[in-house]
DRENPAPA-500615 format. One record per residue (C-alpha): residue in three letters; chain; x, y, z. Coordinates in steps of 0.001 Angstrom, whole numbers, plus 524288, in hexadecimal, padded with zeros to 5 digits. Example, Ala and Ser with C-alpha at 12.3 -4.5 7.8 and 13.67 -1.06 7.14 Angstrom:
BEGIN
   res   chain      xx      yy      zz
   ALA       A   8300C   7EE6C   81E78
   SER       A   83566   7FBDC   81BE4
END
This chain:
BEGIN
   res   chain      xx      yy      zz
   MET       A   878AC   5F869   40329
   SER       A   887A2   5F96D   403A4
   GLU       A   8913E   6015F   3FC1D
   THR       A   89D5A   5FD1D   3F4FF
   PRO       A   8A7AC   6056A   3EEC4
   GLU       A   8A197   60276   3E1C1
   GLY       A   89477   60803   3E5FD
   PRO       A   88836   603F1   3ECE6
   VAL       A   8843B   5F600   3ED72
   HIS       A   87638   5F3B9   3E856
   PRO       A   86DF0   5E8C7   3ED3A
   GLU       A   8693A   5DE27   3E43C
   PRO       A   85D0E   5E18C   3DC95
   PRO       A   85066   5DC17   3E1E7
   GLU       A   849B4   5D0CE   3DB75
   THR       A   83EE7   5D9B8   3D6FE
   ALA       A   847BF   5E26D   3CEDF
   PRO       A   843B9   5E407   3C093
   THR       A   84837   5D9A5   3B7A5
   ASP       A   84DB8   5DBA4   3AA29
   LEU       A   8404B   5D800   3A47A
   ALA       A   839CE   5E2CD   3AC29
   VAL       A   843CC   5ECB4   3A78A
   THR       A   841D7   5E820   399AD
   GLU       A   8330D   5E9CE   39A98
   ARG       A   834AD   5F75D   3A02F
   HIS       A   83C9D   5FBC1   3948B
   ALA       A   8346A   5F4BD   38A26
   ASP       A   82CF8   5FB19   37E6A
   PRO       A   821D0   6042F   383AD
   CYS       A   8189D   60097   37858
   ALA       A   81775   5F346   37E1D
   THR       A   81164   5F930   38A57
   ARG       A   806B0   6004C   38246
   GLN       A   801B7   5F46A   37B3D
   PRO       A   7F83C   5F0A4   38613
   ASP       A   7F342   5FEBC   38665
   LEU       A   7F0EA   5FEC9   377C5
   ALA       A   7E9BB   5F226   378C8
   ARG       A   7E14D   5F755   3838A
   ASP       A   7DE81   603D2   37B7B
   ALA       A   7DAF0   5FBB3   36FC2
   ASP       A   7D1C9   5F384   377D4
   ARG       A   7CBA0   5FFD6   37DA5
   ARG       A   7C9F4   6060D   37045
   ALA       A   7C3EF   5F9D2   36ACF
   ALA       A   7BA81   5F98B   3762A
   GLU       A   7B726   607CF   3743B
   LEU       A   7B519   6058A   365C6
   ARG       A   7AC00   5FA45   368E2
   ASP       A   7A4E3   60326   3725C
   TYR       A   7A3FE   60E0A   36855
   ARG       A   79ED6   604C5   35E36
   ALA       A   794FE   5FF4D   367B7
   ALA       A   790D1   60D09   36BA0
   PHE       A   79020   6110B   35D49
   ARG       A   78784   60563   35A03
   ALA       A   77ED0   606E7   365F5
   ALA       A   77D9E   615C7   365CA
   GLN       A   76FFA   61B7F   36496
   LEU       A   775C2   62679   35C69
   ALA       A   77691   62308   34E0C
   MET       A   784DB   6232E   349E0
   ALA       A   78D30   61F54   33E5A
   VAL       A   79BB9   61FDA   33B7A
   VAL       A   79E8E   625EF   32E3F
   ASP       A   7AB59   625D7   326D3
   GLN       A   7B16E   631AE   32075
   ASP       A   7AA20   62EC4   313C9
   GLY       A   79D14   62FA7   31AB3
   ILE       A   79A78   620E8   31A84
   VAL       A   7949A   61A2A   3265F
   VAL       A   79E75   610F0   32C8F
   THR       A   79585   60C39   3374E
   ALA       A   788BC   61047   33D70
   ASN       A   781F3   60C8F   34A07
   ASP       A   774AD   60668   34B62
   SER       A   76E54   61355   34F56
   PHE       A   772BB   61947   3426B
   GLY       A   76C8E   60E03   33B03
   ALA       A   7600D   60ECC   34309
   LEU       A   75F04   61D60   34083
   LEU       A   75FAA   61B0A   331ED
   GLY       A   75756   60E93   33289
   THR       A   761CC   604E2   32E6C
   GLU       A   76C80   5FC00   333B6
   ALA       A   77910   60288   33820
   GLY       A   7812E   5F98C   32F9D
   ALA       A   779A7   5FDBE   32392
   LEU       A   77EB2   60BAC   32546
   ARG       A   78CF7   60812   32377
   GLU       A   793A1   60D4B   31747
   GLN       A   7888D   616CB   314BE
   ALA       A   78A6F   62573   31337
   ALA       A   7871E   62BB9   3203F
   ALA       A   782CB   63850   319C6
   ASP       A   77828   63117   31260
   LEU       A   77332   62A7C   31EA6
   VAL       A   770EF   63734   32623
   ASP       A   76ED5   640C4   31AEA
   LEU       A   77B57   648C0   31C63
   ALA       A   77CA3   64BCA   30DF7
   SER       A   76F92   652A5   30C0C
   ASP       A   774FC   66062   30D7D
   GLY       A   78229   66631   30A81
   ARG       A   785B1   66BB3   317C5
   THR       A   7832B   65F0C   31F1F
   TRP       A   78A70   656E9   31520
   HIS       A   79632   65FE9   3157D
   ALA       A   796F2   65FBD   32468
   TYR       A   795F1   650D9   32493
   ARG       A   7A0E6   64F69   31AB3
   GLU       A   7A973   6589E   322A2
   VAL       A   7A853   64FA3   32E8D
   LEU       A   7AB80   643AF   3264E
   ARG       A   7B7D5   64A5F   3215F
   GLY       A   7BC0C   64E54   32F01
   ARG       A   7BA83   65CD8   32C6C
   ARG       A   7AF65   65E76   3361D
   SER       A   7AE57   658FA   343BC
   ARG       A   79FAC   6575C   344CE
   PHE       A   7931A   658F7   33D3F
   ARG       A   784D9   65864   34166
   CYS       A   77832   659E9   339CA
   THR       A   769D9   65666   33A7C
   ARG       A   763A7   64D9B   33062
   ARG       A   7560F   6488D   32DA8
   LEU       A   75719   63A0F   32A87
   LYS       A   74D4B   630AD   324C6
   HIS       A   74B63   623D5   32BF0
   PRO       A   74878   617E1   3238A
   ASP       A   73B2E   616A5   32A31
   GLY       A   73767   623D7   3247E
   ARG       A   7387F   62C8B   3305E
   SER       A   7419F   6382C   330E5
   LEU       A   74AFD   63B2E   33BBA
   TRP       A   753CD   64678   33F1F
   ALA       A   761E9   642EA   341DA
   GLU       A   76D66   64A91   3470A
   VAL       A   77973   645DD   33FC0
   THR       A   786EE   647CD   345BB
   VAL       A   793AC   644BD   33EA8
   SER       A   7A09B   64504   3461C
   PRO       A   7AE16   63EDE   34425
   VAL       A   7B1E0   63220   34AF0
   PRO       A   7BE57   6348A   352FE
   ASP       A   7CAE4   62EDC   34D55
   SER       A   7C3B8   62AEA   34104
   ARG       A   7C04C   62FE4   333A9
   ARG       A   7B266   62BCF   335C6
   VAL       A   7A6EE   633C5   33B0A
   LEU       A   79BBB   6305D   343F6
   LEU       A   78E2F   63389   33F0A
   SER       A   78394   633C9   34973
   ILE       A   77508   63630   347E4
   ALA       A   76BAD   63A68   352A9
   ASP       A   75D0A   63979   35088
   ILE       A   757E4   64702   35422
   SER       A   74A29   6454C   34EB0
   ASP       A   743B8   6477A   35BEB
   ARG       A   74BAF   653BF   35E3F
   ARG       A   74889   658DD   350B6
   GLU       A   73A28   65604   352A2
   LEU       A   73A3A   65D9F   35F69
   GLN       A   74177   668D6   358E7
   ALA       A   737B4   668B5   34DCC
   ARG       A   72C48   66964   3573C
   LEU       A   73288   67496   35EA5
   ARG       A   735A5   67BB5   35207
   HIS       A   727B1   679E5   34D58
   LEU       A   722A9   67FFF   359DD
   GLN       A   72C84   68AF6   358A1
   MET       A   72988   68DB4   34A51
   HIS       A   71AB1   68C8D   34A4B
   ASP       A   70FBF   694EF   34F68
   PRO       A   70841   68E23   35A66
   VAL       A   6FB2A   6943C   356A7
   THR       A   6FAA7   6913F   34810
   ARG       A   704FE   68668   34742
   LEU       A   70AE0   68E01   33BED
   PRO       A   71950   69126   33A60
   ASN       A   71C9A   69D40   34240
   ARG       A   7245D   6A951   33EC6
   ALA       A   7318A   6A2EB   34189
   LEU       A   72F05   69750   33891
   PHE       A   72948   6A024   32E24
   PHE       A   7357D   6A882   32D73
   GLU       A   73E0A   69C5F   32DC1
   ARG       A   736EA   696DF   321F1
   LEU       A   736D0   6A408   31B1F
   SER       A   74573   6A5D9   31CF4
   ALA       A   7480D   697FB   31852
   ALA       A   73FB8   69A0F   30C3C
   LEU       A   746D5   6A693   308BA
   GLU       A   7540B   6A029   30AF8
   ALA       A   75052   6947F   3027A
   ALA       A   74BC8   69D9B   2F7B7
   ALA       A   758AD   6A4E6   2F855
   GLN       A   7605B   69838   2F73A
   ASP       A   7581E   693D5   2EBB1
   THR       A   75AAB   6A0C7   2E4F3
   VAL       A   7695B   69F3A   2E6AA
   ALA       A   768C7   69121   2E21E
   GLU       A   760E1   694E3   2D62C
   THR       A   76AA3   69F44   2D220
   ALA       A   776B1   696DA   2D4B4
   PRO       A   77E32   6910B   2C8FB
   ALA       A   779AC   683D9   2C417
   ASP       A   7860D   67CF9   2C8E3
   SER       A   78629   6840B   2D5F9
   SER       A   78810   67BAD   2E200
   TYR       A   77FE3   68508   2EA14
   GLU       A   77319   67E4E   2E6F1
   SER       A   770A3   671B4   2EE2A
   HIS       A   769BA   66645   2E7CE
   GLU       A   75E09   667CC   2F0DA
   SER       A   75C23   6764E   2EE50
   HIS       A   75DE9   67423   2DFB6
   GLU       A   752B1   66A8C   2DF63
   SER       A   749C9   6726F   2E840
   TYR       A   74BB3   67F19   2E0E7
   GLY       A   741EC   680AC   2D625
   TYR       A   737E0   6776D   2DBF9
   GLY       A   72D9E   68090   2E12C
   ARG       A   737D6   68ABF   2E4A1
   THR       A   734C4   69883   2E028
   GLY       A   73E25   6A0B2   2E83D
   ARG       A   732A6   6A8F9   2ECE9
   ILE       A   72BD8   6AA93   2F9E3
   GLY       A   71E75   6AF66   2FDF0
   LEU       A   717DF   6B354   30A8B
   CYS       A   709FE   6B5FC   30EFA
   TYR       A   70A91   6BDC0   31B9B
   LEU       A   6FD23   6BF21   321C0
   ASP       A   6F6D9   6C531   32D89
   LEU       A   6E910   6C2B0   33292
   ASP       A   6E04D   6CEA0   33242
   GLY       A   6D9B4   6D1AE   33F34
   PHE       A   6DF5D   6C628   346AE
   LYS       A   6E1D4   6CEAC   352A0
   ALA       A   6D33A   6D0EF   353D4
   VAL       A   6D119   6C22E   35489
   ASN       A   6DAE5   6C0F4   35F98
   ASP       A   6D561   6CCA5   366CD
   THR       A   6C728   6C8A1   365D6
   LEU       A   6C759   6B9C3   365EC
   GLY       A   6D403   6B70E   36D29
   HIS       A   6E128   6B14B   369BB
   ARG       A   6DC3C   6A348   369FB
   VAL       A   6D2FA   6A5FA   35EB5
   GLY       A   6DD9B   6AE00   35832
   ASP       A   6E70C   6A280   358DE
   ARG       A   6DCE2   6994D   3532C
   LEU       A   6DA9A   6A2DD   34821
   LEU       A   6E934   6A387   3456D
   ALA       A   6E9E9   694AA   344E1
   ALA       A   6DE6D   69438   33B67
   VAL       A   6E49B   69E9A   332D9
   ALA       A   6F162   696F7   332E5
   ALA       A   6EA4E   68AC8   32E20
   ARG       A   6E440   6921E   322AF
   LEU       A   6F11F   69879   31F0E
   THR       A   6F7C3   68B32   31F04
   GLU       A   6ED23   685C6   31643
   CYS       A   6EEE4   6911B   30CC6
   ALA       A   6FD9F   68F32   30C8C
   ASP       A   6FC75   6807A   30A64
   SER       A   6F2D9   68218   2FF39
   ASP       A   6FB2A   68B9F   2F75C
   GLY       A   6FA1B   6867C   2E987
   TYR       A   7072E   68C4F   2E591
   THR       A   70F41   68365   2EE57
   ARG       A   711AC   67513   2EB3E
   SER       A   719C3   67215   2F749
   GLY       A   70F89   67571   30186
   GLY       A   70B6B   680E4   309C2
   HIS       A   71284   68D09   30DF7
   LEU       A   7172A   690DD   31B6B
   VAL       A   70C57   6972D   3236E
   ALA       A   7110F   69DDE   32FD5
   ARG       A   70B7D   6A614   33AB3
   LEU       A   714B1   6B170   33CB5
   GLY       A   70E09   6B68F   348E7
   GLY       A   700FE   6BC0F   34D49
   ASP       A   6F7AF   6BB58   341B8
   GLU       A   70282   6BBC6   3377E
   PHE       A   704D0   6B03D   32E66
   ALA       A   70DBF   6ADD8   322DD
   ILE       A   70D97   6A44B   31783
   LEU       A   71B13   6A20A   311BB
   VAL       A   71B5D   69DA7   30386
   GLU       A   72897   69854   2FF97
   ASP       A   72BC9   69790   2F111
   SER       A   71FD3   69F80   2ED8E
   THR       A   71BDA   6A0A3   2DF5E
   GLY       A   7180F   6AF02   2DF18
   THR       A   70EF9   6B926   2E4CF
   GLU       A   702F3   6B248   2DF77
   GLN       A   70584   6A686   2E823
   LEU       A   7064F   6AF28   2F433
   ALA       A   6FA59   6B6F9   2EFFB
   ASP       A   6F25C   6AA75   2EE5B
   LEU       A   6F6EE   6A5C9   2FBA6
   ALA       A   6F308   6B2AC   301FD
   ARG       A   6E5AC   6B219   2FB7F
   SER       A   6E36E   6A43C   3005E
   VAL       A   6E729   6A86E   30E38
   LEU       A   6DD80   6B3C0   30DF2
   ARG       A   6D2C0   6AAB7   308EB
   ALA       A   6D5B7   6A0AC   3136F
   LEU       A   6D568   6AAA3   31E5E
   GLN       A   6C8AB   6B0C2   319A6
   LEU       A   6C14A   6A492   31DDC
   PRO       A   6BC4D   6A5B4   32BF8
   PHE       A   6C35F   69E63   336CC
   ASP       A   6BB0C   695CF   33FA6
   LEU       A   6C207   6953B   34CBB
   GLY       A   6BA17   68D61   3565B
   GLY       A   6AD35   69336   35241
   GLN       A   6B288   6A0DA   3500D
   ARG       A   6B309   6A546   341EF
   LEU       A   6BDBD   6AF1A   33F5F
   ALA       A   6C11A   6B645   332F0
   VAL       A   6CEE2   6BB20   33085
   SER       A   6D61E   6C134   32538
   ALA       A   6E479   6C31B   3224A
   SER       A   6ED80   6CCD6   31BDE
   ILE       A   6F862   6C685   313F2
   GLY       A   70524   6CC0B   30F22
   VAL       A   70A45   6C470   30377
   ILE       A   71827   6C4A9   2FE6A
   GLU       A   71EC6   6BC41   2F419
   ARG       A   72C69   6BE48   2EEDB
   THR       A   73935   6B810   2EAD5
   ALA       A   73F73   6B1E4   2F6B9
   HIS       A   74D6A   6B4CA   2F2C3
   GLY       A   751FA   6C1C9   2F811
   THR       A   74773   6C35B   3024F
   THR       A   7481C   6C10D   310EF
   ALA       A   73E6E   6BC5B   31AFC
   THR       A   73E3A   6C9DE   32125
   ALA       A   73BB5   6D0C8   3143E
   LEU       A   7310A   6C72A   3107E
   MET       A   729F9   6C8B2   31D75
   GLN       A   72B15   6D77A   31D0C
   ALA       A   724DA   6D791   30F94
   ALA       A   71A40   6CE25   3140C
   ASP       A   71769   6D649   32013
   THR       A   71667   6E29D   317D5
   THR       A   70D1F   6DBDF   30E69
   LEU       A   704B7   6D6FE   319A6
   TYR       A   703D4   6E4FD   31E83
   TRP       A   6FF52   6E936   310FA
   ALA       A   6F4B5   6DEC8   3110F
   LYS       A   6EF8F   6E3C7   31E05
   ALA       A   6F088   6F1F5   319C8
   ASP       A   6E92E   6EEDB   30D30
   GLY       A   6DD68   6E9F5   314C6
   LYS       A   6E0CE   6DC9C   31AD2
   ALA       A   6DAFD   6CF75   316D9
   ARG       A   6E36E   6CF57   30A9A
   TRP       A   6F0AA   6CB86   30558
   THR       A   6FA8F   6D51C   2FFFD
   LEU       A   7064C   6D219   2F773
   PHE       A   7134E   6D864   2FA63
   ASP       A   71598   6E420   2F180
   PRO       A   723C5   6E8A5   2F029
   GLU       A   71FA2   6F64F   2EBD4
   ARG       A   7165F   6F7D6   2F73B
   ASN       A   720DC   6F2EA   30044
   ALA       A   72A9B   6FC98   2FA92
   HIS       A   720DD   70768   2FD59
   ARG       A   71F75   70248   30B37
   MET       A   72E2B   701F2   30CEE
   THR       A   72F29   70FC6   307B1
   ARG       A   72469   71408   310ED
   GLN       A   72B8E   70D9F   31C35
   ALA       A   73832   7145D   31850
   LEU       A   73126   72165   317A9
   SER       A   72ACA   71EFF   324D8
   SER       A   737C5   71C3D   32B6C
   THR       A   73E2C   72887   325F9
   LEU       A   732DF   7322F   3260C
   ARG       A   7345D   737CD   333A4
   PRO       A   7432F   739E4   33265
   ALA       A   740C4   73FFA   324FE
   VAL       A   738F8   74AE6   32B5A
   GLU       A   7447B   74DB0   33441
   ARG       A   74E19   74D39   328E2
   GLY       A   74615   756D8   320E1
   GLU       A   74385   74DCB   31563
   PHE       A   73611   753AC   312C2
   GLY       A   732B5   75F2B   30A29
   LEU       A   7268B   76674   305CA
   GLU       A   72112   76958   2F86D
   TYR       A   7151F   771CD   2F5FC
   GLN       A   709BA   77078   2EC7C
   PRO       A   701F6   77CC4   2E933
   LEU       A   6F39A   77E74   2ECB8
   VAL       A   6EDFF   786D5   2E1BE
   ASP       A   6E1F2   78F7A   2E1B7
   LEU       A   6D942   789E7   2D707
   ALA       A   6D34D   79747   2D469
   ASP       A   6DFBC   79ED6   2D0FF
   GLY       A   6EAF3   79501   2D11B
   ALA       A   6F20B   79B97   2DC6C
   VAL       A   6F9EF   7934F   2E5F7
   ARG       A   6F2B3   79453   2F2EA
   GLY       A   6FA6A   78A6B   2FA84
   VAL       A   70311   77E51   2FA11
   GLU       A   70273   770C7   2FFD1
   ALA       A   70EEC   76C3E   3067B
   LEU       A   71293   75E77   30238
   VAL       A   71D77   75793   3098D
   ARG       A   727D7   74F8F   30271
   TRP       A   73170   74615   3086E
   ASN       A   73ECE   74700   3021B
   HIS       A   74281   73923   305B6
   PRO       A   75100   735D5   3040B
   GLN       A   74D9C   72881   2FE51
   PHE       A   74048   729C5   2F7CB
   GLY       A   74136   737CB   2F2FF
   SER       A   7362F   741B8   2F3D1
   LEU       A   72A12   73B79   2F9B9
   PRO       A   71C61   74169   2F905
   PRO       A   713BD   7421C   30528
   ASN       A   70BE4   735E5   301EC
   ARG       A   71843   72DC1   303B5
   PHE       A   71AB8   73151   311E6
   ILE       A   70FBC   73932   3183F
   ALA       A   70812   72D00   31C0B
   ILE       A   71471   72755   32216
   ALA       A   716AB   733E9   32995
   GLU       A   708CE   73365   32EC1
   GLU       A   70AA7   72551   3332E
   ASP       A   71743   72773   33AC7
   GLY       A   713DD   734F4   33FE0
   SER       A   71EB6   73C32   338E9
   ILE       A   7141E   743DD   331BD
   VAL       A   71375   74CF0   33D8A
   GLU       A   7218E   7513B   33C69
   LEU       A   72132   75130   32D8C
   GLY       A   71468   758CF   32D40
   ARG       A   719D5   762F3   33674
   TRP       A   725A7   764BA   32D98
   VAL       A   71CFF   765FF   32177
   LEU       A   7145C   76FF9   3283E
   ARG       A   71FCF   77848   32CB9
   THR       A   726BE   777AC   31F90
   ALA       A   71A74   77AF9   317CB
   CYS       A   716D1   78672   32097
   ARG       A   72495   78BB0   32007
   GLN       A   7248C   78ABF   3113A
   ALA       A   71736   79163   30FFD
   ARG       A   71BE3   79C7C   3187D
   GLN       A   7282D   79DAC   31035
   TRP       A   72017   79EFC   303BC
   GLN       A   71849   7A983   30A85
   LYS       A   724AA   7B0DA   30E06
   ASP       A   72A39   7AF6A   30053
   HIS       A   71DB3   7B48B   2F9EC
   PRO       A   71842   7BEA8   30363
   ARG       A   70FC9   7C54A   2F926
   GLU       A   70935   7B8CF   2F48C
   ARG       A   6FDAC   7B243   2FABE
   PRO       A   7035B   7A828   3040B
   ILE       A   70080   799FC   300D9
   PHE       A   6FC6F   79017   30B07
   VAL       A   7031B   78317   30D33
   SER       A   6FB78   77681   30F17
   VAL       A   7018D   76BC9   31770
   ASN       A   6FC9F   75DD1   318E6
   VAL       A   6FA4B   75952   326CE
   ALA       A   6F8A1   74B17   32AEC
   VAL       A   6EE72   747DC   33510
   ARG       A   6F918   741FE   33DA7
   GLN       A   6FF41   74F6B   33EA1
   VAL       A   6F2AA   7541D   344E1
   TRP       A   6F26F   748DA   34E8C
   ASP       A   700E8   7472E   351CB
   SER       A   7052F   75566   35291
   ASP       A   70031   76288   356B1
   LEU       A   6FD70   766F9   348E4
   VAL       A   6F76D   773C8   34D43
   ALA       A   70385   77766   3550A
   ASP       A   70C69   77323   349E4
   VAL       A   7052F   77B7A   33FFE
   ALA       A   704AC   7874B   34902
   GLY       A   7131B   78629   34C05
   ILE       A   71726   7849D   33DD4
   LEU       A   70EC4   79003   33959
   ALA       A   714B9   7987B   343D1
   GLU       A   72264   793AF   34070
   THR       A   72121   79611   331CC
   GLY       A   71871   7A218   3325F
   LEU       A   70E70   79C65   328DC
   ALA       A   7007F   7A134   32A89
   PRO       A   6F6F7   79656   32E87
   HIS       A   6EDDF   798BE   322E9
   LEU       A   6F939   7957E   319B7
   LEU       A   6FA00   787A4   31F2C
   GLN       A   6F0BE   77CE8   31ADA
   LEU       A   6F0E6   76F74   3211B
   GLU       A   6EBE6   763F5   3191A
   LEU       A   6E639   757CD   31F7A
   THR       A   6E05C   74C37   3185C
   GLU       A   6D1A6   74ACD   31859
   SER       A   6D218   73E13   3200A
   ALA       A   6DA3A   74480   32AB6
   VAL       A   6D1BE   750B9   32BC4
   MET       A   6C49C   749F1   32AF2
   GLY       A   6C7DE   74133   33666
   SER       A   6CCB6   74C77   33EAF
   ALA       A   6C799   74D64   34C6D
   GLY       A   6CD13   75161   3597D
   ARG       A   6DB1C   75600   358CF
   PRO       A   6DC5B   75685   349D1
   LEU       A   6CFFF   75E9A   348A6
   GLN       A   6D493   767C4   35350
   ALA       A   6E1C7   76949   34C9E
   LEU       A   6DB80   76C6B   33F87
   GLN       A   6D28F   77656   345E0
   ALA       A   6DDF6   77CDA   34CD7
   LEU       A   6E5AF   77DAB   34029
   SER       A   6DA11   78382   3391C
   ASP       A   6D821   78D62   343F9
   MET       A   6E676   790ED   34265
   GLY       A   6E3C5   79471   3341D
   VAL       A   6E9A8   78857   32DD3
   ARG       A   6E1C2   782A4   3229E
   ILE       A   6DDA7   7745D   32354
   ALA       A   6DC00   76CD9   316A0
   ILE       A   6D64B   75F54   31464
   ASP       A   6DF17   75831   30AC1
   ASP       A   6DA2F   74E05   300F4
   PHE       A   6CC0A   75163   303E6
   GLY       A   6C25B   747A7   2FE3C
   THR       A   6CA99   73B74   3001E
   GLY       A   6C805   738FF   30E8F
   TYR       A   6BBCA   73913   316DA
   SER       A   6B5EA   744E9   30FCA
   ASN       A   6AD6F   74761   31BB2
   LEU       A   6A87B   754EA   31877
   ALA       A   6A2E1   756C4   32610
   TYR       A   6B09E   75872   32B71
   LEU       A   6B2D7   76468   322F7
   SER       A   6A938   76C3D   32B16
   ARG       A   6B0D5   76AB4   337B9
   LEU       A   6BF11   76979   33382
   PRO       A   6C762   775E8   33247
   VAL       A   6CA44   7734A   323F7
   SER       A   6CDC7   77E15   31A4F
   VAL       A   6D0EF   776A7   30DCB
   LEU       A   6CCA4   76A40   306D2
   LYS       A   6D697   76421   2FD9B
   LEU       A   6CF65   75B7E   2F3E1
   ASP       A   6D615   74E9A   2F14B
   GLY       A   6DC56   74D35   2E3F2
   SER       A   6D34F   741F2   2E047
   PHE       A   6C838   74BC7   2DE4D
   VAL       A   6D094   75482   2D5A6
   ARG       A   6D5A8   74916   2CD80
   GLY       A   6C781   74682   2C9CC
   PHE       A   6C7F1   7535A   2C241
   GLN       A   6D391   74F42   2BA00
   ASP       A   6CC1E   74964   2AE95
   GLU       A   6C4FC   75585   2A9DD
   GLU       A   6BED2   74EC1   29E2F
   HIS       A   6B8ED   743D5   2A664
   ALA       A   6B713   74AD7   2B340
   ASN       A   6AEE2   74488   2BDB1
   PRO       A   6A459   74E35   2C1CE
   ALA       A   6A388   747CF   2CF3A
   ASP       A   6B197   74BA0   2D28A
   GLU       A   6AEF2   759D3   2CFAA
   LEU       A   6A22E   759AB   2D762
   ILE       A   6A8F7   753D3   2E354
   VAL       A   6B3FC   75DB7   2E305
   GLU       A   6AA8C   768F0   2E0C9
   ALA       A   6A241   76493   2EC4E
   LEU       A   6AE37   763A3   2F526
   VAL       A   6B2F0   77116   2F11E
   GLN       A   6A5AD   7772E   2F37F
   LEU       A   6A487   77072   300B1
   ALA       A   6B211   7750B   304C0
   HIS       A   6AF54   78303   300B4
   ARG       A   6A28F   7833F   30854
   LEU       A   6AA3C   77ED3   31442
   GLY       A   6B417   789A7   31211
   LEU       A   6BEE1   78080   30D49
   THR       A   6C7D2   781F4   3019B
   VAL       A   6CA61   77686   2F85E
   THR       A   6D735   7723A   2F256
   ALA       A   6D790   7681E   2E76A
   GLU       A   6E343   75EFA   2E719
   CYS       A   6E98C   75874   2DB49
   VAL       A   6E5E2   762BD   2D12F
   GLU       A   6ED71   75E96   2C51F
   THR       A   6E66E   7649F   2B953
   SER       A   6E0E2   771DC   2B5E2
   GLY       A   6D3C6   76B33   2B331
   GLN       A   6D33F   76656   2C12E
   ALA       A   6D6BB   773DC   2C61B
   ALA       A   6CC19   77A2F   2BDC1
   ARG       A   6C18C   770E9   2C29B
   LEU       A   6C5CA   772BA   2D0CB
   ARG       A   6C5B0   78176   2CF16
   ARG       A   6B818   780B8   2C919
   ILE       A   6B354   778A3   2D49F
   GLY       A   6B89C   782CF   2DE0B
   CYS       A   6C481   77BEE   2E3C3
   ASP       A   6CD9A   785C5   2EA45
   THR       A   6DB7E   780BF   2E861
   GLY       A   6E22E   77606   2E0EC
   GLN       A   6EE7F   76E0A   2E2D3
   GLY       A   6F50C   76523   2D916
   TRP       A   6FEC5   76344   2CE12
   LEU       A   6F765   76CB9   2C554
   TYR       A   6FD5F   7778C   2CD81
   SER       A   709AD   7718D   2D306
   ARG       A   70F74   76598   2D923
   ALA       A   71537   7668A   2E6B2
   VAL       A   72128   76F58   2E54A
   THR       A   72BFE   77550   2ED63
   PRO       A   72A13   781C8   2F56D
   ASP       A   731C2   789B3   2EB59
   ARG       A   7282F   7861C   2E0B5
   ILE       A   71C9D   78A34   2E933
   ALA       A   7236A   79732   2EB9F
   GLU       A   723DE   79941   2DCE2
   LEU       A   71532   796E8   2DBD8
   ILE       A   711D1   7A115   2E62A
   GLY       A   70E75   7AE1D   2DFC5
   THR       A   70F81   7A900   2D1DA
   GLU       A   704C0   7A788   2C7FB
   PRO       A   6F996   79EB9   2CC4D
   LEU       A   6FA81   79075   2C87A
   PRO       A   6F1C2   78BE9   2BD36
   VAL       A   6E47A   787AA   2C1CB
END
C-alpha cells in the first residue's frame, strides 16, 4: 500500500467480493425468509394431526369429540364397541344420552358447565346398559380440547374394579358367622331411611309448583311410602350358657341358624309388598330387624310374635337339639324428627324392659314408661349431690295410742325438695339411693335430724311425756356402714335417750338377717333402741324368726287394715288374721302398730282386737315439726 496526498491508496477488490445481487438479497423482505419455515410447520402440524387422528381411532380408551352443543362430532371405534354399535353411527347424537349424563341434576349441570367453558374438567361414574343386555360400570371424563370450542369425552370400563370394590365392601359390611349385614351396614341403612323420610316430608309440604321436588321423588312418594319406621331389637336369652358349655363353634352354628329363621320371618311379612326387611347382626347375640315405611305398631307386633314362634322350635345342630328364646324390644314411630341414635336408645331401653319383665317376650316402647325411666335417671344422677346441698327435709306422722288417743311417737318421713320436680315422697328415690349407695349418707342425715328434733320437742315440753321417733333403716345401711357406731354417736351428740329411738326395717330385710346384720340389731337392742318390723305380713312371714330376733314392735301392713274399711260387708277372715297376729305378738312381748288407719270404724275394730297403736290419715298426715309440737300435751286425738 502507498500513500498519496489525497489519502491512502486501496487495492482492487478481490474477485470474491459481494456482488450487487448479494447485497440486494441481504436487504430483501424478511417475510420471504420465513416462508420455508411456515411450510415446514404446516407439514409438521398436518403430520401430527394425522398421528392424533390415528391414535384417536386406534386407542383402546373409548373417546368422542363433542361440540359445544353436546353433539358428537366424531367417535373412535372403542367408543362404538363399548356401546355395541359402529363409531360412525354415533355422530350427530347427543353425548349426554349415550352415557346417561342427564339422569340427575348435579351431573347434568356440571357437564353443561364444561361445554360452556366455565369448568375445566368433569368426571363421574355411570352404569351403562350394553345392547347385549349386560351392564357395565363406566368412568366418564369430560375435558376441553385445547385451542377449540369442543370437548373430549372419554369412557373407561371400570366394571372389574367396581366388582372388586363390591366384594370388599360386602366383606366389610357383613358378619362372617351369619352372613347378615353387620352393625355398620345396619346404621348406614337406618340413617339413609331416616334421611329419605325427611326429604319426603319436605317434598310433601312444598308448594305444588315448587321446583324442590324432582320428578323421580314425586313418583316414588305415595307408592308404599308411609313416612314411618319400625325396629325389632332382640337378644337371645341364655346364649352365654351355650357358648360356655358347648363351645363357640356350636354357638356360631346356633347364631347362623337363628339368622336364617329371622330372615325367613322378615321375608314373609304380609304387610310389605316390596320384599323383606333388613335383618342384621349387631354383635354378640344381638339382632335387629329394620322395617322401613312401616304401617303401624300392629305390623311390628305381628313381626315380633312370628319371631318368637320361630325361635321356640328346637334347633337341630349336627345331632344336638338346642332350645333358645329371645327378648325383643319393639319400637315404631314417625321417621321425621327422629335420629338413628334416638331410635336405638329407645329400642335398647325397650329390650331391657322385655328382659326385666321375664324374658322370652316382646315389649312395645312406652313413652310414659320411658319418661319415668328418664326421670329416675335424672334423680339418680343428682341424688348424692342433693344430700350435700341439703335438699332433703323431714315430715312426721303421729303414732297414736288406740286406747286413749294420745300421741306416743312419730315416724320420720324424708322428702326431697327437688329444684325441678318439686317435693318428692320416699318411694320416688329411696330405691335409687339403695342402688347407688347414697342411702348410707342420706340415712345418717335422717337419723341425726330426727333425733335432734325429738330431743328438741323434749326440751320444749319438759313436763309432758316424751314421744319417741321412728326412723326407717335400709338393709344396705346395716351392711355398708357401722350402724351401731352411727346410732351411738348420734344419740350422744343429740342427747336423746336410746329408748326414744325406734328403727324400722322391712320384714324381708329382717327375716333374712344373719351374721353382721343380726349382730348389729342385737347390739342396738342391747343399747336400748327399739327395733320394729315394717310392713309385717307382706314378706316371708316366717314366724320362727320372731323368737330369735331382737324385735320390739310389729307394724302391720296397711293391706290388712284396708280389709276393715267396708264395715257393712266385712270379711271375717281379715279380722281373724289380724287378731291372731296381735295375740301372737303380745305373747312374744311385742307391741303392734296398725298402718293406714283412715276411718273411725277401722280404729274401733283394731282397738277391740287389742292393737296397741295406729298410724294413718284418721289422725294426721305427715306434717312439719311445728305441727307435731302443737299436738304434744293437747287433747288426745279422736280414736
